[in-house]
C-alpha positions as MATLAB code, in Angstrom:
seq = 'MKASAALIRKASATDLEIIADLRWRLQMNDFEADPAARKVFVDDFKTIPIADGLTHWLAFDGARAVGVMSVQSVAKVPSPTRRDGRWGYLTNCYVLPSYRDTGVGRRMLETIKEWAIEQRFEMLVVWPSERAYAFYERGGFARYSDPLTLNLPS';
ca = [
     -14.218    6.630  -14.629;
     -17.302    8.107  -16.258;
     -20.526    6.345  -15.373;
     -21.339    6.157  -19.076;
     -18.246    3.975  -19.560;
     -19.445    1.356  -17.085;
     -20.908   -1.836  -18.488;
     -24.078   -2.802  -16.607;
     -25.379   -6.314  -17.192;
     -27.340   -9.143  -15.643;
     -25.136  -11.641  -13.887;
     -25.006  -15.312  -14.800;
     -24.121  -18.432  -12.827;
     -20.485  -17.972  -13.900;
     -20.435  -14.671  -11.959;
     -21.129  -16.169   -8.516;
     -17.554  -15.681   -7.308;
     -17.697  -11.991   -8.280;
     -21.068  -11.553   -6.565;
     -19.768  -13.344   -3.449;
     -16.686  -11.111   -3.301;
     -18.784   -7.929   -3.561;
     -21.244   -9.320   -0.986;
     -18.339   -9.936    1.412;
     -17.162   -6.342    0.955;
     -20.687   -5.004    1.579;
     -21.203   -7.063    4.730;
     -17.731   -6.289    6.078;
     -18.046   -2.528    5.389;
     -14.952   -2.700    3.169;
     -12.897   -3.844    6.144;
     -10.061   -6.091    5.000;
     -10.584   -9.034    7.289;
      -9.067  -12.478    7.459;
      -8.379  -13.635    3.857;
      -8.986  -17.259    4.863;
     -12.480  -16.414    6.184;
     -13.188  -14.476    3.002;
     -12.167  -17.472    0.867;
     -14.414  -19.798    2.903;
     -17.345  -17.390    2.454;
     -16.801  -17.052   -1.307;
     -16.419  -20.821   -1.739;
     -19.597  -21.471    0.298;
     -21.524  -18.737   -1.550;
     -20.752  -20.375   -4.887;
     -22.392  -23.640   -3.728;
     -25.676  -22.040   -2.644;
     -28.278  -22.320   -5.389;
     -29.579  -18.958   -6.561;
     -33.169  -18.584   -5.412;
     -35.903  -18.627   -8.015;
     -36.710  -15.090   -9.027;
     -33.392  -13.642   -7.844;
     -31.621  -11.542  -10.479;
     -28.179  -10.055   -9.879;
     -26.836   -7.065  -11.799;
     -23.147   -6.202  -12.092;
     -21.275   -3.040  -13.085;
     -17.862   -3.324  -14.718;
     -15.037   -0.901  -15.407;
     -13.333   -2.875  -18.144;
     -12.831   -6.365  -16.724;
     -13.120   -5.196  -13.085;
     -16.449   -5.697  -11.299;
     -17.165   -2.482   -9.395;
     -20.772   -2.873   -8.245;
     -23.644   -5.257   -7.647;
     -27.389   -4.963   -7.057;
     -29.825   -7.847   -6.678;
     -33.590   -8.019   -7.118;
     -35.789  -10.733   -5.642;
     -39.105  -11.057   -7.457;
     -41.966  -11.527   -4.983;
     -45.237  -12.944   -6.314;
     -48.429  -11.512   -4.914;
     -51.542  -13.530   -4.189;
     -53.651  -13.312   -7.360;
     -56.579  -10.920   -7.332;
     -59.631  -10.688   -9.589;
     -58.036   -7.748  -11.413;
     -54.485   -9.057  -11.679;
     -53.435  -12.649  -11.474;
     -49.713  -12.125  -12.058;
     -48.942   -9.329   -9.600;
     -45.298   -9.055   -8.510;
     -43.001   -6.617   -6.816;
     -39.232   -6.511   -6.444;
     -37.085   -6.459   -3.324;
     -33.874   -4.570   -4.151;
     -31.021   -5.848   -2.000;
     -27.275   -6.492   -1.946;
     -26.554   -3.013   -3.321;
     -22.868   -2.195   -3.279;
     -20.328   -0.135   -5.238;
     -16.589   -0.220   -4.527;
     -15.594    2.862   -2.482;
     -13.348    4.268   -5.223;
     -16.311    4.180   -7.659;
     -18.883    5.842   -5.412;
     -20.152    9.252   -6.510;
     -19.196    8.499  -10.129;
     -22.724    7.675  -11.309;
     -22.196    3.913  -11.497;
     -24.814    3.212   -8.804;
     -27.249    5.600  -10.479;
     -26.808    3.810  -13.812;
     -27.304    0.426  -12.175;
     -30.471    1.641  -10.488;
     -31.801    3.123  -13.760;
     -31.133   -0.172  -15.554;
     -32.931   -2.130  -12.844;
     -35.911    0.245  -12.853;
     -36.283   -0.131  -16.640;
     -36.049   -3.910  -16.318;
     -38.611   -3.942  -13.467;
     -41.057   -1.994  -15.631;
     -40.526   -4.506  -18.477;
     -41.195   -7.311  -15.967;
     -44.450   -5.549  -14.970;
     -43.458   -5.252  -11.308;
     -45.842   -3.085   -9.310;
     -43.045   -1.584   -7.218;
     -39.473   -1.907   -6.006;
     -38.755   -1.910   -2.275;
     -35.377   -1.298   -0.623;
     -34.256   -1.066    2.998;
     -31.273    1.269    2.667;
     -28.565    2.110    5.123;
     -28.869    5.564    6.692;
     -26.285    7.052    4.359;
     -28.018    5.607    1.250;
     -31.471    7.182    1.729;
     -30.569   10.265   -0.334;
     -29.254    8.084   -3.183;
     -32.523    6.139   -3.444;
     -34.662    9.253   -3.055;
     -32.758   10.831   -5.982;
     -33.631    7.653   -7.889;
     -37.352    8.177   -7.303;
     -37.919    6.104   -4.157;
     -40.102    7.592   -1.426;
     -40.421    6.889    2.295;
     -43.718    5.444    3.511;
     -44.793    4.461    6.987;
     -45.845    1.008    5.726;
     -45.214   -1.851    6.012;
     -45.526   -3.016    9.558;
     -42.779   -5.439   10.466;
     -42.312   -8.079   13.091;
     -38.754   -9.050   13.937;
     -38.704  -12.716   14.849;
     -36.231  -14.280   17.269;
     -33.367  -16.116   15.590;
];
């Protein structure tokens, strides 16, 4: 498939089952696990309300969903120079293995970057897997030593 043939669009509430299925695949590293556990996850996922400010994007090859990326809008504390500051946390980024290296992920990322600019986000932040750093760097992301993080006990 050519990346230019992929349809990239915002997801709607009717797409929750598709998003849940792709999320399962991402979290399970494409390992075909227990179908019953997968069904329970997908059914549970569909009942969880989508958080305010969370936008999912889907890529399709015809009727088949082949990728997902999600952006959580994070409001900043207002400042004297900008009262509506926001940034985006890019998460849940996944493309089916057979569609990787076809440009679908690149097109999804380009679409999201254009949308984020329209939304007046100050930045997009992503915590990629080791193998995905090069992909995001090709997309214009850069590594910084900030922020400091504190992992809390669960």
